[in-house]
N, C-alpha and C positions, 0 to 999 in steps of 0.2 A: 425858441434860441436855449433857455437852461436847459432841457432836456435834451440836442445837440452836442451842447457844449459839456452834458455830464458824459454822456456816451461817449465822446472822445477822450474823457480825462479817464475813465473805466478803460477803453484802448492802452493807451499809454500808459497806463499804471499795471494792466497784465505786462507791455514790453517789458519793463523794466524789473518787476516782481521774477519774472521768466528766465530774463539774463541771469539773477541769483539765486537763480535753483529754490524759491522759495514755496512755488507753485509747480503741481504736477502737471505733464501734458494734457491730460483730461481736462482737469481745473482752468487751464488756458484757455482749449476750444471751446467750454463752455461760457465763459466769462467772454470771449470773443463773440459769442454766436449773442449774448446778450447786447454788447455794445455796436454789433451789426446792424439786429434787427429794432435798436433805438436810432439810429441814424436812418434806416430807410421808413420809420414812421415820421421823421420829420423832411420826408422829401417835399418840397413845393411841384407846382407844375412845369417850370422850368428852371431848375437850380441852375446854380453858375459850374462853371468849367471845372474850377476848385472843389467843389461839392461831388460832380462826379466822378473827377479822379480819385476821390478819397473811397466813394462807395465802391468803385472799381477794386480798389487797393485791398477795402477791410471783407469784402465779399469772396475776395480770391486767398486772402488769409485763412478768412476762415472757414471756407471749402475745404483747404489745403490740410487742416487743423484735423478736420472732423476725419479724413482720410490717412493721415497719419498713423490713430490714435485705432483703426480698426472700424470705423462707422462713417462707412462709405456713403451709405445711403440717405445720411443728413448731411451729406453735403451736394450735392446737387442743386439743390434750391436756391444755395447761394453762388454757383458758379452759373448759374441759370442766370442770375440778378448782374452776376459780373459781365456776361455776352451780352445783357440789354441794355447795362448804363454803357461799354464801350459802344453798342450802335449809337445809344444819344450823343455822347463825346462825339464821334465823329461825325453825325450830323450836323452838330453844334460849331463844329472846328470847319464845315464846308461851308455852312454857310455867313462864317465871317472870314472867309477866305476870299484874295484878291487875283488870283492868276492861279494857272493848270501848277507853277511850282510849289505855289502854298499848300494846294491841295496833296500835294505829294510828300511832303513833310509829315504834313498831318496823318496821311494814313501809314506813313514810317511808324510815327508813335504810336498811333493804335494797334498797330500790327503785333507790336511787342508786347501788348497786353493779351491781344488775341492769343498770340501763339502758348502765352503762359497760362494760360485762359483750358484752352482746346486739351494743354497735356496732362492738365488734371483733371478735365474730363475724363481721357485715356484711361488714367490712372482709377477712377472712380469707376469706369465701366469693368475693366479688369479685375476689380475686387470684388465685384458683384456678378461679374461672371457672364458680362455682356459683352461678347466678341465684337459681335457687328457694329456696335455702340464706339469699343474702341478703335475699332480698322480704319474706322469713317475718320474720326479724331486725329488719329496719328498722321494719317490720309493728306488732310489738310495742312498739318503741320508740314510735311513735307513738303508740301506743293509750297511753304513760305521759305522753304531753307535759300531759295536762291537767292531772297532778298535780306533773309536772317542768316546769313554762312555762319556768324559767330554760334549757331544755337545745334549745329552739327552735332556737336559731341556730346553733348547733353541729351538731344535726339535718340544719338545712337545706344547712349546708356541706360536711357526710359526703356528702348525695345528691348536691350539686353534683362534688364531687370523683371518685366515681363514674361520674357524666354525664363528666366530664371523660376520666376512664382508659376508658370504655369506647368513647368516641369518637375516643379514638387508637388504639383496637384495630379501628375502624370496626364497630363493632358499633353499629350508628346504631337498631335497635330498641330493646335495652336502655338507652344514652344517654338517647334519650327519655324513656323511663321514669322515669329515675335524675333526668334534668333538671326533668322534671312536678312529680314528690315533691318535691323541691328548692323550687321556686317555690310549690306546695302548702302546705309545711310552715310555708315563710317566710311565708305570710298567716294563719297560724291564730293567734298572739298577735302585736297590731301594738307590745307592748311591748315585749318582745325580740325582733322580726324582724331580720334580717340588716340593711336600710333600701333604699330603693330601687335606689340604685347599684348594690349586688348583685342584687337581682330584676331589675334589668334588664339585667345580665350573664349572667344564668343563663336569659334569656329568649332573648338573642342567640346562645346557646349551643345553643340548643332549635331555635332558627329556621336556624342555621347546619345542623347535623342533620337535618334533615328535607331542607334545602336539596340535601345532599352526597347525603343518602339515595336519595329521589327523588323528584324537584324535581315531577314533572308528577304524580304521585300525592297529595304531601302539599303542594302547593301552597297550597291553604286556610291548612292548619297554621301550614306556613310564615309566613303575611302575618301570620297571628291573631297569631302570638309576637312577630313583631318591632314589631308595632302596638303592642301592651301595650308592650313593650321599651321603644317609644320614649314610650308614656303615664308609665311611671314612670319613665323620667328619660332625658332627650335627650340624642346622643349622639351624633358624628362617625359611631364604627364602626356606629349605627344605622340609619344615616339611607345610609350606603353599601351595608350588607346588603339593605336593603329595595329599592334603586335597582337593586341584582343581579337577586333575587329578581323581581321586577315586568320588567327586562331578559329574564332565563332563562326566565320563562312566556310573553311574545310579547305582553308589554301594549301596551296603544297608547301613542302620540306625549303623549296628552292626559293617560292617567294617570299614567303619567312626569312630566309636567311638572309633577302636582299635587303628586306627593313630592318634586321638586325645592322646589317651592312652599313646603311645611313646614319648610323648614330657613333660608327667606330672610333669615331677623334671627338666625339662629343665629352664633354665633360659628365661623368655622372658620381654618383653616391655607391658605396659598396653595398652599402643595404638596396637601394634602388637596384642595382644589375641581381642583387639577389632573389630579389621578387619578381624579376624579369623572367629568372630560371625558372622560381618557381610555376610563374604560370604558365610556361612553356612545357613543363613537366607535368604538372595537375591538368592539362589538356593533352597528355599521353604522346607528347612530341618530343619521346624520348632523346634521340640521336640529336634532333636541335638543340633541345633542353640541356644535355650532357655535354655538348659541345661547346654549348656558350658558357657552361659554369666552367670548363677546361682553360678557358679565355680569358677567365676575371680576375686569377691571380698575378699575371701578367700585369694586369693594368694597377694593381695594389699591392707590389711588392711591399714596400716597406710598411702595408701597415698592419698594425698589431690585431687586428680583428680577421684576419685570413681564416683562424678557425673557424668562422661562421660559412664558409664556403665549403669546409670537409662536413662539416656538420649536417647540412641542407644535403650533399653527396649522398650521405648514410642515409639519413631521413628517403629521400627518395628509391634511395636502393631498397631500403627494406618495404616501401609501402608496394614496388615494382616485382616482390618477392624474389629481391636477388640476394638474399640472406650470405651467399658466401662471399659476394663482392663486399659484402656493407663488413664482414667479418677481416677483410684483408684491408679494409680501408683504417678499420677499428684498430686492428693490431698494428698498423701503420703510425698513427696516432700515439698511441702506446711506448711504439719504440723510441718516437720524437717527444714523447713526454719527458724518458730518462737520457735523450741527446742533447737535451738544450733547446727543444722546440714545443716547448710548452704551453698550453693554449689559455685564453686569460681566462680567470677563473668564474666571470659567467659562460663564457663558452665551455668551460670544465662542467658547471653544473647542468646546463645543457644535453651535454653528452650524458652523465650521469642517468638524465631526467628518461632519454632515449634508451640506455640500457636496461633502466629498472623495468620499463614500460616492455620491452621486447621482452623480460623474463616474467613480470606478469602473465605477459597474454600465454606463453609457452606453458606458466605454472596453471593457469586456466584451464587449459588443452590438456591437461596433465601429463604434461611433459616434463616432468620434473628435470632428469638430465638436462635437455636442451634449457630451459631456465635456470641450472645451476652455471652453464657453460658464458653465458651472459652476466651473470652474476658476479662471477670471476675477473669477466673484462672489467667491473666497475671497482672491484677489489685492487685490481692492477694497480690502478691510479694513488692506490694508499701507502706510506710509506711503512716498513714494521716498526710496531709500538706508538703507532700515531694516534690517539686518543679523538675520537668523533663521535657524535651523535648518529650521524647517517651512519656511518661506518658501524654502527651498533644496529642500525634497525636492518641493515644490511647483511650481518651475519646470524640476524634472527631468521630472516628472510628464507636462506640457504639454510637454517638449521630445520624450517618445515620442509622444502624439498629432500634435506637427506630425512626426514621422518616419514616420510610418504614412500619415500626408498628403501626403508627398515634399514639405514644406515645410523644405526642409533650410536656409536661411538662417535660418529663426523657431526653427527646432529648436536651431540655434550661437547663436542671442541668449539664448535660455532659460539652456541650459547656460552660458553667460557669467554669467549672471547667479545662476546655483547658484555656481559658482568665486568669486564676490563674497561669497554668504552664507556660503560652507563648503567653502574649497578643501582641507582636509585630510580629505575623505569622502572615501571608498573607494567610494560609488555615484556623487559627481560624476565621479569620476575614469571611474568605468564608463560611465557617458553620453558624456564626450569619448571616450572610447577606441569606441564604438558610431559616434559621425558619423566618426571617423576611418576606420573599417575602409570604413563605406559612399561615402564618396570616395575611397579607394583609396590613403589616405593613410599610408604602412606609417610612415613616420620617429615619425611624432604617433601612429599606433597601438602602437607599440612604447615609447614614453615614458608611455604611459598606464597599457602592463600593468606594467611596470616601478613605478611609481608606487602601482599595486595592488598586486605585489607585496610592496613593504614596509608598504603600509599593512595587508597581512592579516598580517604577522609581528608590526605593533605598532601596534595598531591606535588611534584619537585618542581623548583621554580624552573629549572634546565629543561623541561620537559616542554617546554611551550610550543616547539617548532613540530614535536611530534603529535601531540594533543587532535586528538580530531574534533572534539566536544566536550561538556562536560560530562556527561554522561559516560567515557570510557571505562573511569571505574569500576561503573557497574554495569556496563557489556561484559568487560571482562570474567568479574566474579559470578555474573549468572553463564555464561560460558562453558566458567571453570566447574560450576555445577553442572551443567548438561555432560561435560568430558567424567565428572564424574561418577555419575549416572551410568552415561554407558558403558562405564567401566567395573559397575556392581563395587565403587567405595563412596558407600553413603556416607560415610562418616566423615570423609571429605567434603562431599556435595553439602553435606549441615554447616558445617564450618564457613563454605563458602558463603553459603544462603543467612548465614546470622549477621555474616559482615555485610551482605549484600543490604539485609534489610537494616540494620542500623545506619546505615552510610547512603542510602538510596534517596536522592531529591526527591524523586518522583516518581510512585511506586507504579504507576500507569507505564511506564516504561516496560517496566520489571514484567509485569502481566501480558502486556503485547509479547515480548519477547517469550515467554512461555507458551503463549498462544502459538506464537511462530514457530518452536518446540516442538510441542503437541501434534500440530499439522505434519512436521518434516519427520517425526519418529512414525506418525500415520502412515504418511507417503511409503514409507521405508518397510515397513510391515507389510503393507498390502501385496509391496511386491517382491519381497522374499520372505514373508511369512517367517519370519526368523525366530525361534523362541527366546532366545538372548533379549533380540529388543522389544519380547513384550514384557519381557522381566522389568527394561530400561521403562518403559513406557507405566509401568505400574508405577514403580519408584518415581517416578516423572509426578505423577498423580499426589501420590504421596507428600511429594515436595512442595506440590502447591496447597494441598491441606494442610502444610506447616505454616506455608506464608501467610494463610489466610487467618491461622489462630496469631500469629505473629503481628498479624494485619490491627488486630483488638488493640493491643497495646499503643500504636502507631496512633489509631482512631482517638485515641483517650487525651495525646498529646497536640498541642496547636497548629491547625496546618492554614497555609495559605488555599485560595482556592485553585491553583496550581497544581496543589497535593490531592493524594488519593483521598477523595472525599468518601463518605457511608454509602450514597449511591453509587459511585465508582464500582466499590467495593462489590456491593450486590449484583451489578450487573454483569461482572466479571464473574463472581460465584455462580451464576445462573448459567454462564457460557460453560464452566467448565464440570458442573453436574449436569448440562445436559449432553456433554460429549460423553462422559464414564457412564451413563445411564445407555448412549448409541450402541458405546461399545460392550457392554454387559447383556445387550439383547444381542449383539452379532455371533456374542459368543454360546451358541448351544448345544456347540457340538464339546464345550469345553466348560465344565461346570465349577472348577474351581476357580478359570478367569471370571467368568460370569458373575460368581460370586462375589469375588474381591472388587470388580467396579461397580455392581450394583451399592457394597458396601462405603465404596468413595465418593460414589454420588451421595448417598442419603451424609457422610457427614461434610460435602461440601456444601448440602442445601440446608445445613444448619447454620451458613452466615448470609443465608437468606429471609427476610421476613416472611414467618409465619401465616402464610393466607392459607386457605381453602388448597388452591391448587400446588402450594409448596408440601402441602402435609399430604395430601392423596398421593405426591411420588414419593415422600418417606414412607408411607405405608407400603408402597407397592415395593419400593427398595429392601425392606425389613422383608416384608413376606417372602420375596425371591430368593433374598440370602438365605433364611431359615430355610425353603424347599430345599434348594441346592444342599445344605450341611444334611439335613435330614435323606437326601438321595445317595451324596457321596458316603452315609453312615450305613446307609441298606449295601452298601456293595462289599464287597469281599476285603478288608481291611484288618488288621488288628484291634482287638478291642479298646488299648490304650488308643489309636485310632479314632475308634466309634465313639467312645466317651468324650473325646475334645470336640468332636464334632458336633455329636446331640445338645454338650454345653454350652457353642455357640449356638448354635438354634433357639435353646432357650434363653439367651440373653435378646439376642434379636427378637423374640416375639415380645418379652417382657417389656422393654422399648417401646416395639409396635403397640403394645396394650396401651400403654401409656398415649400416646399418639392420636390412636382412633378413638378415646374418651374422648379430646378436644375436639378431634373430627368429626364426630357425631352430633355434638354443639351446634355445627353449623348448617345443619339439614337434613333432609328424610334422605336414609341410607336403608329404609327398611328391606330392599329389593339388594341391599349389597351382602356378598358372601363371606365377609372380612370374620366375622363373631366365627362360622362355622370352621372358617380355614384355622382360625387362632385356638378355637378348639384342638382339631382336629392335629394341627403340628405340637400343639403342646400336649398331647393326650401323648403321642407317639415318642415324644422326645423323652418325656419324664417315664414311659413306660419302659423305654428301651433303656433309660440309667437306672432301675430300677429305684425309682425315687419315694421316700415313703410319704410324701405327701398327695401320692396320685387320688389315695382313695378321698381324702376333703377335696379334690379338683373336679371328683364325677360324682360327688353327693351335690353339688350346684349344678350337674348337669341335670340330674333326674327329677330334679324339680319345675323343669324348664317347659312351660306346657309347648310350644311350638317347636320343640324337635322334629327333627324331621328323620323317617324312615332309614333314607340312606344312610344318612349322620351314624346315627348309633349301630347299621350295618358297620361302617368303615370302621368304628371302635370297636366293635366285637372282634373284626378281622384283627386290626392290630395290638389288640391283647395280647393275641395267641402266636403275634410273629415276633421270631428270634430275635435278639434274646431276649424279647419279654414274654413271661408266660403267668395270666392273668386270668383264668378260667372263671372264676366267679364272675370277674366285670365285663366277660364277652357272652357267660349266660344271661348276665343281668340285662345287656344291653340286646339283646337277641329276642330277651321274654318282653321286653318293651318295643322292640319292634313289629314283635309279631300280635302284640296288642294292637299297634297301632294299624298294621294290616288289616285285623278282623273290624275296626271302626269305621273302616273305609264302606261309602255305601257300594261298590262294585271296587267287589274283591279283586286283585291281581293275580290270580291264579298262578303265574310264571312264578313271580316274585316272592309270593308266598310259602311255595315247593321251596324255593331257592333257602330261605329264611329258616321254613320246618327244620330243612335238611341239617342246617347248622346246628340250631339249638339241639335236636336228636342228639347231633355225634358229640357235641360236647356234653350233653347231659348223661350218652350212655354210651362211654367209649367202646370199641368193638374187643373182645375178648376177656370181660371179665363176666364170671358169672356170681359172685358175692355179692349183689349189691342190695343196699337199703331197699327196705319195705316203701319207705317214701319215696325214695327217690324211681323206683319202678312206678308207683303209683302217679307221680307228677309226667314221666314218660309217657305212661298211659294217657294221660291226659291230651300230650301231644296229636301220639296218632288220633286221640278221638277228634281231636279241631281240625286233623288232615281228612281222615271219613265226614265231618261236616261239610267240609269244603268243596271236596269229591264229588261228594252227592249232591251238590247243588250248581255245577256246572263243569261242561265238556271239554273245560280248555285247561284242565291240569295234566299238567305233561306224563305221559305213559309213563317213562324211563323211572319219575320220580315216585309215581303211585308203585311200579314196581321194587323201588328201592326201598319203600314204606315196609311192604307186604313182607319183602325178603330178611328186614331186620326182625320185625315183628315175629317172626318164625323162627330165625335162629336164635331169639330170647328165650322163646318156648323152649329149641331145644338146648340152649343149656341150661335152664333152669329144670329140665327133663334130668340133663346128668346129674346133676346134685340132688336128684333124689326128689324134687318140690313139683310132683307129680301134678297138682291140682293148678297152681300157678303157670304148670309147662300146657296144660289144657288150654286156658285160658290165653296166654299168648299165644299159642298156634290158632287157636281161632277167631283171636284178630288178626294175625294174617290170611286166613280163609275170606277175612270181609273185605279186603281188600282183591283179592281176586276177580270178584264179580265185577268191578272198575275197570279191569284190563279190557284192553281190544284185541287186537291182534296178537297180544301174546299169552291170552287167557287160556289158550287150547294146549298151548305148550307148558302152561304148569299146572292145570290141571288134574 
C-alpha cells in the first residue's frame, strides 16, 4: 500500500512540475515510467475497478510520453499493458452488469480508452516503420468511428500526420495511403469533419506525393487529387501545384491556359503571380508565360511594386537570348526613370545587378564593347555629379574595358570619375596604378603603390560594401607586382612587394598566389614561346627569392599558428627550387636561361634545411651554372664578356667547393666525379683569366696519387686553349699522363700514341731549327718510348708510326741544314728505325 501511494504521489508530482516547465519531456517520461512500473508491481489478483482505470490511464500516458520524445520502442510494453487492463475492466464491468443496456453502456465507456490505445499503437508502429501494424490499428479505429463519431477529426488529422511523416522519409506509397485515409475519414461524418480547408490541404499533399513519386505513372491521380483540393477550397498553393503538374506532364498550352483561367478572379499576391510566370518561363512555355506576365500589371495597377514585373520580363528575355528585346525594355525603364515612373530602390538595385551581370558575362567573353554598352545602361540611372560608391566601382569596370580596347584616354577619364566618387578606395588606386604602368609613368605608379600600401594597412571605413575579404589589399598588391614584372618595371614591383611583406596577414596566401602566377606564366610561355615572358618569369623567381629573404625577418617576429611558420616556408622553398630546377633542365638550347634558373634554384634551396639531398642539389646547381658560364665563355664573345663569364664561373666553383666539403662528411663519395670536375672547371677558368694563382693550384694537383690519365690530358688541352697559353703546364701534364700509361699492366697503344703525339708536338715545335741539346735529348727519349711500345704490340696505329717516322726524319733534315751533320745522321737514322714497323705503307717510304 505504501509503495502504491508513493507511486501515485510521484505521478502527481510529475504532472504539477511539468505544468510549470520545471522538468523536460524526457524527464517526465522517465518519472512516469517509474511510477507506472511501481503501480503495476502493486497489482493484486483481483484489483478493483478504480485501480484498473488508473493503470489504463497511467500506461497510456507513459506509452504516449515515450512516443512523443522519439523512443517509440519503449512505448509498446505500456500500451500492451493498457490494452490488457482494458480487457480486464470490460470483463469486470460485464460481470457486474444486470442487463443488455448496462453492457452497452460499459462497452461504450471502454471503447473510448480502446480507441486511444489503438491510435497510440499506430503512432508507435509508424515511428518504428511497421506499416502493416499501423494500418491494422488505424483500421480498428476507423471501424469504431460509427460509435465514436466525435473522434473523426482526431483520426483524420492523425492519418494526415502519418502522411506528412512518411512523405518526409520519401516513402511515397505509404504517404499516399495515409493521406487517402485522412481524406476518406474526413468525409465520413460532416458534422465532426476537419473542414474544407484541411481536406484541401490533405489533397494538395496527396497530389504532391503522387507528383514526386512518379509523375508519369501517377499523373491522373495527381491531377484528380489537386482538382478535388481546388473544389474543396480554392487556394494559391493549389493553383500553383496544378500548373506545376500540367507542365511536368507536358500538357498543351491550351490546357495550361485553361488552368490559369480558373484563377482569373481569385485574389493572389503580386509575388505569387510573378512566381507563376517564372514557373511557366522556366519550363519553356514562353508564349503562355509572357502572356500571363503581360496580364499581371492590369491586376496590380496601383501597386508600387510594378517594377518587379518589368525586371522578371527583362531577366527571362535575357535567359532566352533575346538581348535586343531586353535592351528595348531597359531603354523604356530608363525613359520612365526620367519621366516620373521610377522603380522602387529595391527594384532599381536588382536592375543594376542584372545589368552588371550581363556586362560581366560579355567581359568574360572578351566582348568589351558590348560589356561597355551594358555598363552604360547602369550609368544612365545616375545623375550628373552624383557621388556613390557603386558608381565608382562601375567606372572602374568601364576603365578595365577601355584598357582592353586600347582606349587609354577613355579609361583615364573613367578612373578620374571613380576617384571623384571614391578617392580613398584601394580599388580606385589600383586602377590608377594599372594605367600608370601601361604608360610607363614610373613616378605615378610608385605613388599609387604607396597609396595602396597605406590603404592595405588601414582600410577605409567606407569600403565595407566593396571589400571581398580581409586579404583584398594583399591580393591587389600581389597583382600589382605581377603587372609591373610583366611590363619590366622591377622597381615598382619591388615597392609593391615591400608593402606586401609588411602588411600581409597571412604569408601562405602570398606564396599560394605566387605559385598560381608561376603556373600561369609557364602555360603562357609554353603556348606562345615569348621571349618577353621568359624574362618576366625569371624576374618572378627573383621576386620569390627576395620574398624568402624578407620572410627571415618575419620569422624572427611572433607569429600565431595561422601565420607563415618555418615549416611552411621550407615547403614553399622546396616547391620553387624544384620548379626552377625543372625549368633549367628544359633550357638545353638556351645556355643563359639554363644558367640563370640553376642559380635561382640554388638561391631558393638556401631557405631549406641543409640535409644531404639539398646539399647534392646545391652542388649540382653550382656545377651546372659554372659549366654553362665556361661554355658561353668559349664562344666568340668580346674579351670583357669572357672575363665576366669566367669570373662568374669561379665564384660558383668557390661556393660549390665549400658545399662539397660538407657533403663529403655525410657519406662515401669515392665514385663521385665532383672533385675532378671542380679541378677541371677551376683550371679552365683560372687559365683563361691568366690567374697568377694557377701554378699554386697545379702544385697540389701534381701531388695527387689517384689522378687519372684522362684528367691530365684534358688539363694539357685546356692549358693551350685560347686565350690560355701555358706550354710548361701542358707539357708537365702530358709527361705525367705518359708515365701513367707506361705503368699500366697492358698499355692501350691507341691512347698512348695520342698522348705521345701531343707531348712531342708541344716539346718539338714544327719549323724550329735552333733547339737546345737538352730539349732534343728529351724528345729523343720520347721517340725511344714510342719505339719500345711499337715493338711490343701490333695495335699501335700505323698513321701514328708514320707521323713519328716523319717527325724524326724532318728533325734530322733541319739539323743538316744548320750544319749539324752528326745530329742529322742520328735523327735520320731514328726515323729509319720506324720504317721497319710500317705495314702497307712501308714500300712507299723505303
